[in-house]
BAKE-826551 format. One record per residue (C-alpha): residue number from 1; residue in one letter; x, y, z. Coordinates in Angstrom, 2 decimals. Layout:
BEGIN
+-----+-----+---------+---------+---------+
!   n ! res !       u !       v !       w !
+-----+-----+---------+---------+---------+
! NUM !   a !       X !       Y !       Z !
...
+-----+-----+---------+---------+---------+
% end
This chain:
BEGIN
+-----+-----+---------+---------+---------+
!   n ! res !       u !       v !       w !
+-----+-----+---------+---------+---------+
!   1 !   m !   38.31 !   19.64 !   51.79 !
!   2 !   a !   38.88 !   18.21 !   48.82 !
!   3 !   q !   36.22 !   15.80 !   46.98 !
!   4 !   q !   37.24 !   12.31 !   46.12 !
!   5 !   h !   35.84 !   11.18 !   43.07 !
!   6 !   a !   35.06 !    7.29 !   42.48 !
!   7 !   a !   36.93 !    5.82 !   39.59 !
!   8 !   r !   34.97 !    4.46 !   36.70 !
!   9 !   l !   34.96 !    0.81 !   36.61 !
!  10 !   h !   33.09 !    0.14 !   33.48 !
!  11 !   h !   31.87 !    1.92 !   30.46 !
!  12 !   q !   28.06 !    3.25 !   30.49 !
!  13 !   p !   25.85 !    1.24 !   28.78 !
!  14 !   r !   24.82 !    1.70 !   25.45 !
!  15 !   p !   21.19 !    2.80 !   24.70 !
!  16 !   h !   18.78 !    0.67 !   23.20 !
!  17 !   r !   18.74 !    0.80 !   19.68 !
!  18 !   p !   15.14 !    0.36 !   18.22 !
!  19 !   g !   16.38 !    0.35 !   14.36 !
!  20 !   v !   17.84 !   -2.68 !   14.69 !
!  21 !   a !   14.92 !   -4.52 !   15.67 !
!  22 !   f !   12.76 !   -2.52 !   12.72 !
!  23 !   a !   15.42 !   -3.67 !   10.12 !
!  24 !   v !   15.35 !   -7.34 !   11.55 !
!  25 !   v !   11.60 !   -7.62 !   11.53 !
!  26 !   n !   11.01 !   -5.91 !    8.24 !
!  27 !   g !   14.15 !   -7.54 !    6.52 !
!  28 !   l !   12.97 !  -11.07 !    7.71 !
!  29 !   t !    9.20 !  -10.32 !    6.09 !
!  30 !   f !   10.66 !   -9.32 !    3.03 !
!  31 !   g !   12.90 !  -11.91 !    2.79 !
!  32 !   v !   10.33 !  -14.40 !    3.35 !
!  33 !   h !    8.34 !  -12.53 !    0.85 !
!  34 !   l !   10.70 !  -12.76 !   -1.79 !
!  35 !   l !   11.49 !  -16.28 !   -1.19 !
!  36 !   l !    7.82 !  -17.44 !   -2.02 !
!  37 !   a !    7.67 !  -15.14 !   -4.93 !
!  38 !   c !   10.42 !  -16.80 !   -6.47 !
!  39 !   s !    9.64 !  -20.44 !   -5.79 !
!  40 !   a !    6.21 !  -20.34 !   -4.78 !
!  41 !   a !    4.79 !  -18.55 !   -7.71 !
!  42 !   d !    1.69 !  -20.56 !   -8.18 !
!  43 !   f !    0.88 !  -20.30 !   -4.57 !
!  44 !   m !    1.17 !  -16.64 !   -4.49 !
!  45 !   a !   -1.03 !  -16.55 !   -7.64 !
!  46 !   t !   -3.82 !  -18.53 !   -5.72 !
!  47 !   r !   -6.83 !  -16.25 !   -5.89 !
!  48 !   i !   -8.57 !  -15.81 !   -2.78 !
!  49 !   w !  -11.67 !  -13.62 !   -4.04 !
!  50 !   g !  -12.27 !  -12.08 !   -7.20 !
!  51 !   e !   -8.96 !  -10.74 !   -8.47 !
!  52 !   t !   -7.11 !  -10.84 !   -5.05 !
!  53 !   t !   -4.47 !  -13.17 !   -4.61 !
!  54 !   i !   -2.18 !  -14.32 !   -1.74 !
!  55 !   g !    0.67 !  -12.33 !   -3.18 !
!  56 !   v !   -1.51 !   -9.01 !   -3.21 !
!  57 !   l !   -2.60 !   -9.90 !    0.22 !
!  58 !   a !    1.04 !  -10.75 !    1.33 !
!  59 !   v !    2.22 !   -7.16 !    0.15 !
!  60 !   l !   -0.47 !   -5.42 !    2.01 !
!  61 !   l !    0.23 !   -7.09 !    5.12 !
!  62 !   q !    4.33 !   -6.46 !    4.70 !
!  63 !   g !    3.39 !   -2.99 !    3.97 !
!  64 !   s !    1.25 !   -2.51 !    7.03 !
!  65 !   l !    3.90 !   -4.20 !    9.21 !
!  66 !   l !    6.26 !   -1.74 !    7.91 !
!  67 !   l !    4.39 !    1.10 !    8.58 !
!  68 !   w !    3.41 !   -0.46 !   12.47 !
!  69 !   t !    6.87 !   -1.09 !   13.19 !
!  70 !   a !    8.08 !    2.57 !   11.77 !
!  71 !   a !    5.40 !    4.17 !   14.03 !
!  72 !   r !    6.34 !    1.81 !   16.97 !
!  73 !   y !    9.99 !    2.36 !   16.97 !
!  74 !   d !    9.93 !    5.97 !   15.79 !
!  75 !   r !   11.43 !    7.40 !   19.13 !
!  76 !   r !   10.50 !   11.06 !   18.44 !
!  77 !   a !    6.81 !   10.50 !   17.87 !
!  78 !   g !    5.05 !   12.53 !   20.39 !
!  79 !   m !    7.91 !   12.28 !   23.08 !
!  80 !   g !    9.60 !   15.77 !   22.36 !
!  81 !   v !   12.97 !   14.45 !   22.02 !
!  82 !   p !   15.41 !   16.80 !   20.32 !
!  83 !   n !   17.23 !   16.02 !   16.88 !
!  84 !   e !   20.69 !   15.23 !   17.01 !
!  85 !   q !   21.26 !   16.86 !   13.73 !
!  86 !   d !   20.43 !   20.38 !   15.28 !
!  87 !   g !   23.28 !   19.80 !   17.73 !
!  88 !   e !   20.51 !   19.67 !   20.83 !
!  89 !   y !   20.69 !   16.90 !   23.34 !
+-----+-----+---------+---------+---------+
% end
């Protein structure tokens, strides 16, 4: 008895790409920081305490956001997903 195969009616959905969200979040943050640094230099130079300015705090926050999103969107972190470059799927 021959088996009948159902015809494919649509393509399989693309998998979620966390790299896009990573790039958008960090790109927007960098753009806002760059815009503030260029247009509001006096605001970024405002001292909060001691030698610490709003600009220094902004860079520290941007760096921590970068690290947090990198850790969050890294699909291979602790999941045991094989590396695509090794040819294993």
